[in-house]
N, C-alpha and C positions, 0 to 999 in steps of 0.2 A: 150180845152186841160188839163184844172183843173179837168173835168169829167173821159178824158179818162185815165188819168193818176193814178187820188185816186182810194185806194185800199179798201177793206173793212175788217173787220173780217166774214168770211163764219164758220169758226172750234174754238171754243174756247180750250182753251189750257189742258183742263182736256180731251175732247174728243180725242185731238191729243195725250196725254200722255198714257190715256187706248191701242189707239191705236197700237202705237208703241212698249207699252209695252207687249199687248200683243204676237205680234209678235215675240218678244225676247223670251218671256217664254212659248211660246208652243216650237220653235224650239229648245229649251234648254233643255224644260219638255222629247222631245221625242228624243233628243238627251244621256240624263242621262237614259232613260228609256230603250235605246239600249246597252245601257254600264252597264247596271243596279247598276245605282249610285243612289239607291235609299231613300237615307238620304238626300240628293238634290232634286230627284226629288217631295218630299213629301212639301217640304220648297219652292219650286215652284207652287207647286199646291197650296196649301196654299195662297200662293200671287198673285196667279191668281183669286183664290174665294173672296177675297176680293176687288178685280180689277173689276171682274164679279158684286158682290155685289153693289159697288159704280156705277156700271154703269146702275142697272137696276135703281136705283135713280136719277142718273141724268138724265135720259131718261122721268124721270116725273119731276123733280124741276130745271135742268140744263134752259139753254139758248134755243132759239126758237129752232136751228139745234139739239140739243142734243135731243129734245122732242121727245117719240116715236109716241105721237100723232100726228106731223107734219109729221111724216112720212109713217102715214097711207093714203091709196089709194084706190080704189075701181077696180074693175077690168075691169073697162071700161077705166079707166084712165091709167089703167096697157097694155093695151094690144093695148091705141092709144098710146102709147109713143115708142111703141116697131114698132108697124107700120110706126113709122115718123122715126125712127134710120133705118128701112131698107129701107125707099126712099129717106135717104141721109137725113134727115133733123135731125138735132141735136142744141137746144141751151142751155148751160152754168144751171142749178137748184142751187137758195140762199138755199144749203141742199144736201140732196140727192134724188136724182130722183127717179122716182116708181122701176125702176129694182135697182138699189141701196140700197133703203130702206128695199125689198125684200131682198134681200142678206143678209145685217143687222140683219133681222130677223131671218134668217135661222142658219146665223153662232154664233148668241147670241145661239140660240135655241141648236143649236149642241154643243156647251162648256158648257152650265147647265149638257146637259147630261153626255157628257164627263169628266166635274169637282162630278160632282153628285153620277157617280158612283164610279170616284174613291175616294171619301171617305170611301165605305164601302167596297172596291175591298180586295179580299184574295187570295196569290197567290197557286200553285198546294200543295206546302208543308206547305203553313202555317206561314211561315215564317217572309213573308213580309204583310203589311195589312195596310189599310187603317184609318186615324186615329178614324174613328167611324164603324169599323168592327167587334167590340167588341160585337155593341150592336143588330146583326145580326149573323144569323148559318154560320158554314162555306159554305154549299152550295150555301145559299143565297150570299154571300161573291162570291164565285166562279162565279156566275150568272151574279151579277155586274162588275166582271174582263171581263166578257165574251161581256158585253155589253160598257165594256169600250172601249175595243178592236173597236169593231165594230163602235162604235161614233166617235173614231178618227178616222178612214178611210172616216166619212161623215163628219169630221171638215176637211181635210184633201184634201177632193175633192172639196168641198165648197172653200176654199184656192185656190185650182188650178183655176175654174174659176173665182175668183175675180180678181186673178191677170191675167187673158185672156181677162178681160174684162176690164181692166186696159188700157191694150194693146191695144184693137180695139181700146178703146177712143182715145187715145194718136195718132194712126197710120192712122183711116181712119177718126175721126174729129178734128185734133188737138186739144186735151182736156185733159191737163197735169193734173190728177189730183192727182198723189203723191205731187207736191209740194204745196199743200195749205193744207194738208193734213203735211207736214211738218212746214210749213210758220202760217196757217193758217188764209192767207189771196188770195182773188182774186180781180181783177179789177172792178170797181164798174158797169163802162160800160155796163157789159156784163149782169148784171141784170136787171130788171124793177126796178125804185124806191119804188116802192109800194113792192115787196118781199125782199126787205132790211131790217132786225132788228138789233136790238143791241145785238152782243155775245161774248161783252167784259166778263170774268173771274168775278161769282158770287162770292165773299169770301166765304162770311156767308153759302150760301147752297154747295159751296162748301165742306164747313170744316163739316158741317151737313153729308153731303154723307159721307166723309172721316172716320165718329163718323162712322155712320153704318154700313160701310164695315170691320172695325176694331173690333167691337162687335161683328160682324156676327163669325168673324175666332175665335176670343176668346172664343165664345161660344162653339163652333166645338171642338175645346180643351180641356175643360174644361168638355163639356159632354165625350168627346172619353176618 
């Protein structure tokens, strides 16, 4: 009975903070861009840059399920996992499953492209621009703006696929992926004991990642 009710930490607080803050900021940045509220759009963009830098560092020094190395799988593993899903076989992973790992890498890449181009973007009349736009020509800034728009469409598509996948796991496999991303915990009985690791938040490493993130934004503001 103890094993059935014992819950283990799958997602540390930093991963969950990044996830939900990114959801809020991406939605807010889309809205501010549509409404032409560019001052807030830029502020939230820099906040998201800090979050992305933090996540990249956290992917190296964070707990096991946060680390990119733990998400890397070969094509054979990915194909085998998809075949199992199509056959109706599913067992929860301690961390990201192979499809989830691919989704994480794709969305981080799209987010990096979105934010990176946003730093250099210039609008058609040159009245609004990213914090690093002064470092490049007007034409280059306009090209960055075009890529910025394209990368958002890519990011939006990936987000939609992510939401659809969550719904599929819930409906067809009765696996609620949202709750653990809120609470951080799942039932220990869902996993093999050998797969379970300590995912408590390591505060010293958290502070290191946070300092790097803040320094990155400070550098952008200083250079720009």
